[in-house]
C-alpha positions as CSV (number, residue, x, y, z in Angstrom):
1,X,-11.6,-22.4,6.9
2,X,-9.2,-21.3,4.1
3,X,-5.7,-20.0,5.0
4,X,-5.1,-16.9,2.9
5,X,-1.6,-15.3,2.7
6,X,-1.2,-12.1,0.8
7,X,2.3,-10.5,0.5
8,X,3.6,-7.5,-1.4
9,X,7.4,-7.7,-1.7
10,X,9.8,-4.9,-2.9
11,X,12.8,-7.4,-3.0
12,X,13.2,-10.5,-5.0
13,X,11.7,-13.6,-3.4
14,X,12.1,-17.3,-3.8
15,X,8.9,-18.8,-5.1
16,X,10.0,-22.4,-4.6
17,X,10.6,-21.9,-0.8
18,X,7.3,-20.1,-0.5
19,X,5.4,-23.2,-1.8
20,X,7.2,-25.7,0.5
21,X,5.2,-25.2,3.8
22,X,1.9,-25.4,1.8
23,X,2.5,-29.1,1.2
24,X,2.3,-29.9,5.0
25,X,-1.5,-30.0,5.1
26,X,-2.5,-33.6,5.2
27,X,-5.9,-32.9,4.1
28,X,-4.6,-31.4,0.8
29,X,-4.4,-33.8,-2.2
30,X,-3.1,-31.1,-4.6
31,X,-0.8,-28.1,-4.7
32,X,-1.0,-25.9,-7.8
33,X,1.2,-23.0,-8.5
34,X,2.0,-20.3,-11.0
35,X,5.2,-18.2,-11.0
36,X,5.3,-15.2,-13.3
37,X,8.8,-14.1,-14.4
38,X,10.0,-10.8,-15.7
39,X,10.7,-11.1,-19.4
40,X,13.4,-9.0,-21.2
41,X,11.1,-8.3,-24.2
42,X,7.6,-7.1,-24.8
43,X,5.7,-6.1,-28.1
44,X,8.9,-6.0,-30.0
45,X,10.9,-3.9,-27.6
46,X,13.9,-4.9,-25.3
47,X,12.7,-4.4,-21.6
48,X,15.5,-3.3,-19.1
49,X,13.3,-3.3,-16.1
50,X,9.7,-2.6,-15.0
51,X,8.3,-0.8,-12.0
52,X,5.1,-1.9,-10.5
53,X,3.3,0.8,-8.5
54,X,0.2,0.4,-6.1
55,X,-1.8,1.9,-3.4
56,X,-0.9,0.2,-0.1
57,X,-3.8,-1.1,1.8
58,X,-6.1,-1.0,-1.3
59,X,-4.1,-3.5,-3.2
60,X,-3.9,-6.0,-0.3
61,X,-7.6,-5.7,0.1
62,X,-8.3,-6.4,-3.6
63,X,-6.0,-9.4,-3.5
64,X,-7.7,-10.7,-0.5
65,X,-11.2,-10.4,-2.1
66,X,-9.9,-12.2,-5.2
67,X,-8.4,-15.0,-3.0
68,X,-11.6,-15.4,-0.9
69,X,-13.7,-15.6,-4.2
70,X,-11.5,-18.4,-5.6
71,X,-11.3,-20.2,-2.2
72,X,-15.2,-20.2,-1.9
73,X,-15.6,-21.2,-5.6
74,X,-13.2,-24.0,-5.6
75,X,-13.0,-25.2,-2.1
76,X,-9.4,-24.2,-1.7
77,X,-7.6,-25.0,1.7
78,X,-4.8,-22.4,1.2
79,X,-4.2,-19.6,-1.0
80,X,-0.8,-17.7,-1.2
81,X,-0.3,-14.7,-3.4
82,X,3.1,-13.1,-3.4
83,X,3.5,-10.1,-5.7
84,X,6.4,-7.9,-6.4
85,X,6.1,-4.1,-6.2
86,X,8.9,-1.6,-7.2
87,X,11.6,-2.2,-9.7
88,X,11.9,-5.7,-11.2
89,X,14.6,-6.9,-13.5
90,X,14.3,-9.5,-16.2
91,X,14.4,-13.1,-14.8
92,X,13.0,-12.0,-11.5
93,X,9.7,-13.5,-10.2
94,X,7.0,-11.0,-10.3
95,X,4.2,-13.2,-8.9
96,X,3.6,-16.5,-7.1
97,X,0.1,-17.8,-6.8
98,X,0.0,-21.1,-4.9
99,X,-3.0,-22.9,-3.7
100,X,-3.9,-26.4,-2.1
101,X,-7.3,-28.2,-2.4
102,X,-8.4,-31.7,-1.9
103,X,-8.2,-32.6,-5.6
104,X,-6.1,-31.4,-8.6
105,X,-8.9,-30.1,-10.6
106,X,-10.0,-27.5,-8.1
107,X,-6.3,-26.6,-7.5
108,X,-5.7,-26.0,-11.2
109,X,-8.9,-23.9,-11.7
110,X,-8.4,-22.0,-8.5
111,X,-4.9,-21.0,-9.4
112,X,-5.9,-20.1,-12.9
113,X,-8.8,-18.0,-11.8
114,X,-6.5,-16.1,-9.5
115,X,-4.0,-15.4,-12.2
116,X,-6.7,-14.2,-14.6
117,X,-8.3,-11.9,-12.0
118,X,-4.9,-10.6,-10.9
119,X,-4.0,-9.5,-14.5
120,X,-7.4,-7.8,-14.8
121,X,-8.6,-6.6,-11.4
122,X,-5.6,-6.2,-9.2
123,X,-4.7,-2.5,-8.8
124,X,-1.2,-2.4,-10.1
125,X,0.3,0.0,-12.6
126,X,3.3,-1.1,-14.7
127,X,5.9,1.1,-16.2
128,X,8.5,-0.4,-18.6
129,X,12.1,0.8,-19.1
130,X,12.9,-0.2,-22.7
131,X,15.7,0.5,-25.1
132,X,13.3,3.0,-26.6
133,X,12.4,4.9,-23.3
134,X,9.8,4.5,-20.6
135,X,6.1,3.9,-21.0
136,X,3.1,2.7,-19.1
137,X,2.0,-0.8,-19.9
138,X,-1.8,-1.1,-21.2
139,X,-4.0,-4.0,-20.2
140,X,-4.3,-6.6,-22.9
141,X,-7.5,-7.8,-24.5
142,X,-6.4,-11.4,-24.2
143,X,-6.2,-11.0,-20.4
144,X,-9.8,-9.5,-20.2
145,X,-11.0,-12.3,-22.3
146,X,-9.5,-14.9,-20.1
147,X,-11.0,-13.3,-17.0
148,X,-14.4,-13.0,-18.6
149,X,-14.9,-16.9,-18.7
150,X,-15.0,-16.8,-14.9
151,X,-17.9,-14.5,-14.6
């Protein structure tokens, strides 16, 4: 049975510490992780901060469904998704996706599928504070294209 851990954090988190205990499973031959960091620029604008909004309950349920699909598809032993909500500043981690599996290929693919789905299916809304004012961030076609390959 896969261990699934979903967390929404309103304060900065330590993605390195959140991976450490996943390495304690003797059946796991691989741990793959992705850490998304807040950039200080986007589409030619200087970004001062970003606010991530979500619907409590609905968001966790959607993330769990995504995690269960990846776990079933790639035989993942553990899935951990930690995602920031609220105001995020440049250099702070926004997301950690960490998975364990028996082999590296499954771990890499599971981690990549999770990130592609998070970018396209997770119910988060992002508002950037830039040097030119505030605006909502639109989805990117490249993210949709990346997620489409898993269907």
